[in-house]
Structure formats: C-alpha cells, structure tokens
C-alpha positions in Angstrom: -8.5 -13.4 19.1 -9.8 -16.3 17.0 -7.8 -19.3 16.0 -6.5 -19.6 12.4 -8.1 -23.0 12.3 -11.4 -21.7 13.4 -13.8 -23.5 11.0 -16.6 -20.8 10.8 -14.2 -18.1 9.9 -12.2 -20.1 7.4 -15.4 -21.4 5.8 -16.8 -17.8 5.6 -13.5 -16.6 3.9 -13.7 -19.4 1.4 -17.3 -18.5 0.7 -16.4 -14.9 0.2 -13.8 -15.8 -2.4 -16.4 -18.0 -4.2 -19.0 -15.3 -4.0 -16.7 -12.8 -5.7 -15.5 -15.4 -8.2 -11.8 -14.8 -7.3 -9.1 -16.9 -8.9 -7.3 -19.4 -6.7 -4.3 -19.9 -8.9 -2.5 -18.6 -12.0 -2.7 -20.5 -15.3 0.4 -22.3 -16.4 1.1 -19.9 -19.4 0.9 -16.9 -17.0 3.4 -18.6 -14.7 5.7 -19.4 -17.6 5.7 -15.7 -18.7 6.3 -14.5 -15.2 9.4 -16.7 -15.0 11.1 -15.2 -18.0 14.0 -12.8 -17.8 13.2 -9.1 -17.8 14.0 -6.7 -20.7 16.7 -4.5 -19.3 18.7 -3.5 -22.4 17.8 0.2 -22.1 18.3 0.5 -18.3 21.1 2.7 -17.0 23.2 1.5 -14.0 22.2 3.2 -10.8 23.3 0.4 -8.4 25.8 2.8 -6.8 22.9 4.7 -5.0 22.2 3.2 -1.6 18.4 2.8 -1.8 16.3 1.6 1.1 12.6 0.4 1.3 10.0 1.3 4.0 7.1 -1.2 4.2 5.2 -3.2 6.8 7.5 -5.8 8.4 6.0 -8.9 6.6 5.8 -7.3 3.2 7.8 -8.9 0.4 6.1 -7.2 -2.6 8.3 -4.1 -2.4 7.3 -1.4 -5.0 9.3 1.6 -3.9 12.8 2.3 -2.8 14.3 5.8 -2.0 17.5 7.6 -1.5 17.5 11.2 -0.3 20.2 13.8 -0.7 20.8 17.3 0.6 22.0 19.7 -2.1 23.3 23.2 -2.1 19.9 24.8 -2.8 17.6 22.1 -1.5 17.2 18.4 -1.8 17.1 15.6 -4.4 14.7 12.7 -4.1 15.7 9.5 -5.8 12.6 7.2 -5.9 12.9 3.9 -7.6 9.6 2.1 -8.6 9.6 -1.6 -9.6 9.6 -1.8 -13.4 6.9 -4.3 -13.9 6.7 -3.6 -17.6 10.1 -5.1 -18.0 8.6 -8.4 -17.2 5.2 -8.2 -18.9 4.8 -8.8 -22.7 2.0 -6.5 -24.0 -0.9 -8.6 -25.1 0.5 -11.8 -23.5 -1.0 -14.1 -21.0 0.5 -12.3 -18.0 -0.8 -9.0 -19.3 -4.3 -10.4 -19.8 -4.3 -12.0 -16.3 -3.3 -8.6 -14.7 -6.3 -6.9 -16.5 -8.6 -9.6 -15.1 -7.3 -9.1 -11.5 -6.6 -5.3 -11.5 -5.4 -5.1 -7.9 -3.9 -7.4 -5.2 -6.6 -8.4 -2.8 -5.7 -9.0 0.9 -7.4 -11.6 3.1 -6.6 -12.5 6.7 -5.4 -16.0 5.6 -3.5 -14.9 2.4 -3.9 -12.7 -0.6 -5.0 -12.9 -4.2 -2.0 -11.2 -6.0 -2.1 -9.1 -9.1 1.0 -10.9 -10.4 2.4 -14.4 -9.6 4.5 -14.3 -6.4 7.6 -15.4 -8.4 7.4 -11.9 -9.9 5.7 -9.7 -7.3 7.6 -11.1 -4.3 10.7 -12.2 -6.2 12.1 -11.1 -9.5 10.4 -7.7 -9.7 10.3 -6.8 -6.0 13.0 -4.3 -4.8 14.3 -6.7 -2.2 17.5 -5.8 -0.3 20.8 -6.9 -1.9 19.2 -7.7 -5.3 19.7 -5.8 -8.5 16.3 -5.0 -10.0 15.0 -3.0 -13.0 13.2 0.1 -12.0 11.6 3.3 -13.2 13.8 5.8 -11.4 12.5 9.3 -10.5 14.8 12.1 -9.6 12.9 15.1 -8.2 14.8 18.2 -7.1 13.2 20.4 -4.4 14.1 23.9 -3.2 14.8 24.7 0.4 11.1 25.0 1.1 10.2 21.6 -0.4 8.8 22.8 -3.7 9.5 20.6 -6.7 11.7 22.5 -9.2 12.9 19.8 -11.6 11.8 16.2 -12.5 13.6 13.5 -14.4 12.5 9.9 -14.9 14.3 7.0 -16.7 14.7 3.3 -16.6 17.6 2.0 -14.4 19.0 -0.9 -12.5 18.9 -0.3 -8.8 19.9 -2.2 -5.6 18.3 -1.7 -2.2 20.6 -1.9 0.7 18.0 -2.3 3.5 14.4 -3.2 4.2 13.0 -1.0 7.0 9.5 -0.8 8.6 7.7 2.3 9.8 8.3 1.7 13.6 12.0 1.1 13.0 12.3 4.2 10.8 10.5 6.3 13.5 12.9 4.9 16.2 16.0 5.6 14.2 15.0 9.2 13.4 13.7 10.0 16.9 16.9 8.6 18.6 19.2 10.3 16.1 20.8 7.1 14.8 19.5 7.3 11.3 22.0 7.8 8.5 21.7 11.0 6.6 19.5 9.7 3.7 17.0 8.3 6.2 17.2 11.3 8.5 16.3 13.6 5.6 12.9 11.8 5.3 11.7 13.8 8.3 13.1 17.1 6.9 11.7 16.5 3.4 8.4 15.0 4.6 7.8 17.9 7.0 8.5 20.4 4.2 6.1 18.6 1.9 3.4 18.6 4.6 3.9 22.3 4.8 3.5 22.6 1.1 0.3 20.5 1.4 -1.1 23.0 3.8 -0.1 25.9 1.5 -2.0 24.5 -1.5 -5.0 23.5 0.6 -4.5 19.7 0.5 -5.4 17.3 3.3 -4.2 14.0 4.7 -6.6 12.2 7.1 -4.8 10.5 10.0 -7.7 8.2 10.8 -6.9 5.4 13.2 -7.1 2.3 11.1 -8.9 -0.9 12.1 -6.4 -3.6 11.1 -6.6 -7.4 11.1 -3.5 -8.8 12.8 -2.1 -12.3 13.0 -0.1 -13.6 16.0 0.8 -17.2 16.8 -1.7 -18.5 14.3 -4.7 -16.4 15.5 -6.5 -13.4 14.0 -7.6 -10.3 15.9 -8.3 -6.6 15.3 -6.4 -3.6 16.5 -6.6 0.2 15.9 -3.4 1.5 14.4 -2.7 5.2 14.7 -0.3 6.4 12.0 3.2 7.4 13.0 4.8 10.6 11.7 7.1 8.4 9.6 4.0 7.0 7.8 3.1 10.6 6.8 6.6 11.5 5.7 6.9 8.4 3.6 3.4 9.0 2.1 4.6 12.5 1.1 7.3 11.1 -1.1 4.8 9.0 -3.0 2.4 12.0 -3.3 5.3 14.1 -4.6 6.0 11.5 -7.3 2.3 11.2 -8.2 2.0 15.0 -8.7 5.3 15.1 -10.7 3.9 12.3 -12.9 0.6 14.1 -13.5 2.5 17.2 -14.5 4.6 15.3 -17.0 1.5 13.8 -18.5 -0.1 17.3 -18.7 2.9 18.6 -20.5 2.9 15.7 -23.0 -0.8 16.0 -23.6 -1.7 12.3 -22.8 -2.3 10.7 -19.4 -4.5 9.1 -16.8 -5.3 11.1 -13.6 -6.6 10.1 -10.2 -9.3 12.7 -9.7 -11.6 13.6 -6.8 -14.4 16.3 -7.1 -14.7 18.9 -4.5 -17.3 17.8 -1.9 -20.8 19.3 -2.4 -22.0 21.9 0.0 -24.5 19.5 1.5 -21.8 17.1 2.5 -19.8 19.9 4.1 -22.9 21.1 5.9 -23.5 17.7 7.3 -19.9 17.5 8.5 -20.4 20.8 10.3 -23.4 19.4 12.1 -21.2 16.4 13.2 -18.5 18.8 14.4 -21.1 20.7 16.5 -22.5 17.4 18.0 -18.9 16.3 18.8 -18.2 19.8 20.3 -15.4 20.4 17.9 -14.7 24.1 17.3 -15.1 25.0 13.6 -15.5 28.7 13.0 -17.3 29.6 9.8 -14.3 31.4 8.3 -11.9 28.4 8.9 -11.5 25.9 6.0 -12.2 22.2 6.6 -8.6 21.2 6.0 -7.4 23.5 8.7 -9.8 22.0 11.2 -8.7 18.5 10.4 -5.0 19.4 10.9 -5.8 20.6 14.4 -7.2 17.3 15.6 -5.5 14.6 17.6 -6.5 11.1 16.4 -5.7 9.7 19.8 -8.7 11.5 21.3 -11.9 9.5 20.8 -14.1 12.5 19.8 -11.5 13.7 17.3 -11.1 10.2 15.9 -14.9 10.0 15.5 -14.8 13.3 13.5 -11.9 12.2 11.4 -13.9 9.1 10.5 -16.8 11.4 9.5 -14.4 13.4 7.3 -13.8 10.4 5.1 -17.3 11.0 3.6 -15.8 14.1 1.8 -13.3 11.9 0.0 -15.7 9.7 -1.7 -16.1 9.7 -5.5 -12.4 9.4 -6.5 -11.8 7.8 -9.9 -9.5 7.6 -12.9 -9.8 9.9 -15.9 -8.0 9.6 -19.2 -7.1 12.7 -21.3 -5.6 13.0 -24.7 -4.6 15.8 -27.1 -3.8 18.1 -24.2 -7.4 18.5 -23.0 -7.6 18.0 -19.3 -10.8 16.5 -17.9 -13.2 18.2 -15.5 -12.5 17.9 -12.7 -8.8 17.4 -13.3 -7.5 17.9 -9.7 -7.7 15.5 -6.9 -9.5 17.6 -4.2 -7.7 16.0 -1.2 -4.3 16.4 -2.9 -5.3 19.9 -4.2 -3.2 19.3 -7.3 -3.0 17.2 -10.5 -2.2 13.7 -9.3 -1.9 10.2 -10.6 -1.1 6.7 -9.2 2.3 5.5 -10.4 4.2 4.1 -7.3 2.6 0.7 -6.7 2.8 -1.3 -10.0 3.2 -4.7 -8.3 -0.2 -4.3 -6.6 -2.2 -2.0 -8.9 -2.6 -2.3 -12.7 -2.9 1.4 -13.6 0.6 2.2 -12.3 2.3 0.2 -15.0 0.7 2.4 -17.6 1.3 5.6 -15.8 5.0 4.8 -15.6 5.2 4.2 -19.4 3.4 7.5 -20.1 5.9 9.3 -17.9 9.0 7.6 -19.3 7.9 8.5 -22.8 7.0 12.1 -21.8 10.4 12.6 -20.2 12.1 11.3 -23.3 9.9 13.5 -25.5 8.5 10.6 -27.5 5.1 9.2 -28.1 3.8 6.5 -25.6 4.0 2.9 -26.8 1.0 1.8 -28.9 0.0 -0.9 -26.4 -0.4 1.9 -23.7 -2.5 4.1 -25.9 -4.7 1.1 -26.9 -5.4 0.1 -23.3 -6.0 3.7 -21.9 -9.7 4.1 -22.7 -10.7 1.0 -20.8 -8.5 1.6 -17.8 -10.9 3.9 -15.8 -13.7 1.3 -15.7 -11.3 -1.6 -15.1 -9.8 0.3 -12.2 -13.2 1.3 -10.8 -14.4 -2.3 -10.9 -11.1 -3.6 -9.3 -11.1 -0.9 -6.6 -14.7 -1.6 -5.7 -13.9 -5.3 -5.4 -10.9 -4.6 -3.2 -13.0 -2.3 -1.0 -15.6 -5.1 -0.7 -12.9 -7.6 0.3 -11.4 -5.3 2.9 -14.8 -4.5 4.4 -16.1 -8.1 4.4 -13.0 -9.5 5.9 -13.1 -7.1 8.8 -16.8 -7.9 9.3 -16.0 -11.6 9.3 -13.2 -11.3 11.8 -15.4 -9.1 14.1 -18.1 -11.8 14.0 -15.6 -14.6 14.7 -14.2 -12.6 17.7 -17.6 -12.0 19.2 -19.6 -15.1 18.2 -19.6 -16.4 21.8 -20.4 -13.1 23.4 -23.9 -12.4 22.1 -25.8 -10.6 24.9 -22.7 -9.1 26.5 -22.5 -5.4 27.2 -19.7 -3.2 26.0 -18.5 0.4 26.5 -18.8 2.1 23.1 -18.5 5.5 21.4 -21.0 6.7 18.9 -19.1 7.8 15.8 -21.9 8.2 13.3 -25.7 8.7 13.3 -27.9 8.4 10.3 -29.6 11.7 9.6 -32.9 10.1 8.5 -32.8 7.4 11.2 -31.2 9.0 14.3 -31.7 5.7 16.2 -29.4 3.9 13.8 -25.7 4.6 13.5 -22.1 3.3 14.1 -20.3 2.6 17.3 -16.6 2.3 18.0 -15.5 -0.2 20.7 -11.9 0.0 22.0 -11.5 -3.6 23.2 -11.8 -5.6 21.0 -11.2 -3.1 18.2 -14.7 -3.2 16.7 -16.5 -0.7 14.5 -20.1 -1.9 14.0 -23.7 -0.9 13.3 -26.1 -0.1 16.1 -29.9 0.0 15.9 -33.0 -1.0 17.8 -33.2 1.8 20.4 -36.0 4.3 20.9 -33.9 7.4 21.6 -31.7 9.4 19.2 -28.1 8.2 19.4 -25.8 10.7 21.1 -23.1 11.4 18.4 -19.7 11.7 19.9 -20.6 10.4 23.3 -20.1 7.2 25.3 -22.8 4.6 25.3 -23.3 1.2 26.9 -24.3 -1.2 24.1 -25.4 -4.8 24.0 -24.2 -7.3 21.3 -27.3 -8.7 19.5 -25.8 -10.7 16.7 -22.4 -12.1 15.6 -22.0 -15.1 13.3 -19.2 -15.3 10.8 -21.2 -17.7 8.7 -24.4 -15.7 8.3 -24.6 -12.3 10.0 -22.5 -9.3 10.7 -21.9 -7.8 14.1 -24.9 -5.7 15.4 -25.3 -3.8 18.6 -28.3 -2.2 20.4 -28.3 0.4 23.2 -28.1 -1.3 26.5 
C-alpha cells in the first residue's frame, strides 16, 4: 500500500483534477439553493413502510431504499428513489451546476459530487431514521418474477436500516434476515431467471478496486457476492419498468446498447479458444458467460474480454411515440433507462419526472421537455469524464504502489493480446492487484496462460505501469 500523504500520488491526483478542469468547490448561490427546504406538498405519506438501504459501508449518498413483500400471487417491490427534483429549482443555480458536473466523480482521496454534500449526503439522502421525499415505485411480480403492474408516485419515506452487501449476504445465508430482506434472494433469483429467459446478461467480472485502510491506499480484486446481483436486479427491474412507462406515454430517454457486431463476437470466440473455454457454435454467448466461475483466473480473463461486447452504450431521446433504433439495451435485452441514482447521475432526475407524469397520465413538465434534447450529449461527455477519472486513478495508484519495484519480476496471467500486435497485451497480477500493459517481447503472448513478467516502468508523476516478459 501507499501512504495517503505520499507526495507523488497526491501531486498526481491534483494534476489530474487540473487537467480535467474539475471544480473544487460549489459557488455560494448553489450552496444557498441546496440548503432550502424541499417541495413536498404533493407527497403522500409512506413512512409506515420499513424501508432499508444496501450500499457500500462508507456510502452516505443513498439513492435507493427497498421494502419487499410476499403476496398471494407473487411479490410486491416497494422501491424508493431519492427525490432530487424536490430540492432543485428548474433553471436555478443548483440546476445549472448539476448540468455542468453531470455525474459524481470518485477519487482515492475524495470525490467531486454532482450536488453539494448538504443535499447528496444530507437532506436528500435516504439515511436511516430520517423522513425524506422520494419517488416511490411499486412493482408487482407474479410467482415467476415477471412484472405484472407498475405504479409510481411521490411520497415521504423513512429508512429503518443502512446495510452493506457483505452484511446482507451473511444475514440471508445464516437465516437471520427478516422477511423483507430474505425475499431479496427469492426475488433476485427469479429476476435472474427472467434475465436468462429474455437473453440478457450480467457480467460478474472481478473488479479492481482502490481501497483505503489506516490512511493508506491499495488495490484489491473484489468478486461480486450473490447479494450484489440480487440487489442489481431490483434496480434493473425498475429501469425496465420506467422505460415501458415512457414508451406508453410516447416521450422518454432510454439507455441503449446496440447488438455487438459479428466481428467482435468472432474475436471473442478466438479468445475463448485460446483460453480453452468450451463454446459450441450453437450455444449463445450469454449462456457461455453464465457458466463461468469468476474465481478461476482463465474464466476471469474471458469475462474481462466479454466487456468488449458491451461498449457503445448511450442515451437516446424519443418523442411522439417513435422509439429510436436501436431502442433495446442489448445486455438487458429489453427497453431500459437509468432512473435509480439521481444523487449521482443527472439523467435520473429527468427520467423520474417523465415516469411520474406518465403514471399520472399528464404531460411532462416543460423544464423536462426543454432539457431532453441536450441530455444524451451531456451524459456522454459526463460518462466519458467519469471513465477517464476511474481509469487514471487506478493507473496512478498502481504506479505509486510499484514505483520502488522497477526491475522486479512478478507472476502474471495474460488476459488480453492485441490482434495486430501479438507481442503487446494486458496482464493480470494477483498480488498486488494490478492490471497493466505488457510489451517489449519477441514472442507472441500466450493468452490465458501464466507468464513471468518484469516491471519496466512505474512513476505516478509521469508514466503508467508497464511490464515486459521476463
């Protein structure tokens, strides 16, 4: 690990912020607007429902809270989403600042939030024991997990507990979860089965995460827990329900992803062959992915390769009932939109307004319709910036971890090889948790196999981590 006070890393992080021209504070008029009381005159009282939140342990910007019920012929999902629009005056300073920022950006030493912390981690966050305005979804499912009815309205809610993924997994596995939480496994599993039936796919790729302990930064691989997947299915369910409401109303903004081109699938097949992963020609890609174990290094390498088929996602606006082409998100295999993270993502506030209006059978507010045409580009720019921050931060921490080990030899696993340059690719190192470029050898890299590699460069101030075959 590297110390939080490590000058090269902190200097490089400050330089990255400057390079991307990121704001370091909110203007006073934005802070003043964020401190005003929310508009809750039209909110129903749903504080009797015992909601809970599931987030990383240190999170305080809590967008979603859920309460699950078993019913005579299936289930009911109550899903409360922070009602950011109750705090934001259309056309005001806070609104304009959110359009400049677009998404919350996460750094090892802090974050650049979409909204002031007084709102995103305070007045609008669904913190336990606090009454909060929310956009409340009620989605009824049949006994097989299919959505059969959707309602959405504004309501006041109160979370009873803030849980994390490991804690949820433990409670469910040991049988000590109360019924609402225990149903997360039942409903999540049914929704995963529905995903299989419609041809959707969720990639359980081990994530390279920056972690902080005792004032130091390091990297770890985090394999997702079953509870992560069950929780994600509730959000996916809501995003699909929202997209259908938009479709019925004739106006909306979808999250779309085109089907991967044949060439990309053919390349993935070659990777599967190199990794000795069985992929019969008659078996769909999604079925192969679901058969893999991300704890196996060769399977993890293939799952990483599979992410190439998910590139090209974007946001698409439609009006007058004319759906765009493509309209479906290929990985979800259904109409889908983002609507469950408004504290951290700009578009979700607009999606919520469109859905509330559609459910009430009325036209969307004019401020929503006025902003819609520009949202896809704003979101594309903001998402690209967020991806850059995530990638560059990991690169900087990797370089800081290894800056004193140039020349050292490591055991690695080759997870990617460039088709046009087979001596160049990507290696995965278990300890420390590094994913980095490799080049400089004379022989073709052995995709999916172990390889001894030598660290040739690592400097958080000037160069990324680079390896060569040892």
